[in-house]
C-alpha positions, 0 to 999 in steps of 0.5 A: 406439202401436207404441212403447208396445206395444214398451215394454209387451213389454219390461216384460213380459219383464223381469217374467216371473220365473224359468224354473225351478219353485220346487222346482227353484230350491230344489234348486239353491239348497240345493246351492249353500248347502250347498257354500258352508257347507262350503267355508270349511274355515278357518272351520269349523276355527276354529269347531271349535277354538272349541267344543273349547276352550270344552268343555274350559274349562267341563269343567275348571272345573265339577266337579259332585257331589251336595253343596249347592254343586253346585246353584248350580254347575249353574245357573251352568254351564247359564246359561253354555251357553245364553248362549254358544251364543246369542252365537256363533250370532247373531254368526256369522250377523250378520257373514256374512249381510248381506254375502251378502245384498248379493250375492244382491240382484242375482240376486233383482232379475234374477229368477234365483230367488225369495226364498222358495226362496233363504231356505228353502235358506239356513236349512236348509243351515246346520243340519247344520254347526250340529248337528255343532259343537254335538255336539262341544261337548256330547260334551266338556262333558257327561262332563267337568263331571259332568252327570247320566248318562242325560240326554245326548240331551235335553241335545244336543237342547235345545242343538242346537235352541237353536243353530238358534233363535239362528241364526234370530235372526241371520238376522232381524237380517241380513234387516232390516238394510241393511248389516253395520254396522247388523246389528252395531249391532242385535246387542248390544241383542238379546243384552242383552235375552235375558240380562236376561230369562233366567228367573233375573235378574228375577222375572216378578212384579216385572217391569213389566206392559209388559215381561212378554211379553219373557221368552216370546221370550228364547231364553236363558231357554227354553234355560236352563229346559229344561237345568235341568229336564233336569238336576235332575229325578231328582237328590238332594243331601246336606246336608253341605258349604257351602251358601247358604240352606235345605238342598235335598235333591231336584232338584225343590226346586232347580228350585222355587227359580227357579219352574221346578218346573212346567216341562216339556221339551215346553213348552220344545221347543215354544217354541223351535220356535215362535220359529224359525218366527216368526224364519224367517217375519219374516226372509223378509218382511224380506228381501222388503221390503228387496231392492234394486230396479233400474229396467228399461233400455229400448232407446234405439231404441224 
């Protein structure tokens, strides 16, 4: 009986959990995650140069006016912005998070802290850097390409939320993956599906009923839709110059070509926020279910 009691006491001590409260765990973990995010100066510089380079390239290629040819140019540019931001945010997270997860697993198994405060602090701590890099990109591409004046703040809001949502998809992939190799293998199918169902490659009417729900979860689709509505509302086009198909005189007619005439910015922002919440929730459960567990070592003298 005494041996069993001692075993029970050891097991109870091992399952006691963290000594700090959830709030204190969050504060300490957020501080650590924030420092870790901004500590890699070389990585930040590379990402900054990447954003500047893309902004200059896109802005140098696209010179938007008010002729008929500029309509498809606008759609092309906005599509590239949505796809590029999604690809870079997901790829960066997928490469780094599984490695961090392997290190954190031992701390979680030792009950130094809970999964919830770690994940929330991790997700929130990266938002300032994502927003900063995206603002640099937007500040370059918007004036250089000639996008509609007076709509920059909405453009910035949509792309920033899109970047955060894309990063949340990367966290989801990393949380359910047992290794970096598995996470990298899952990324291409997710990227391809987001591009296929981006709102302009295939119409919902011609889509098999089994797959008609997929566009609702395509981040590229929501970002493209929001950027298109933000850009084309209030525009007027001249009928001269090269054009494809019927002449379009207003931005509403241009939106109607892609069945976006009834779309609203608030609906797009709501959908992006909903996807972020779903990805964070699923990532938390995925991280909880895939965390490593170690057998408790008992004192051999017992």
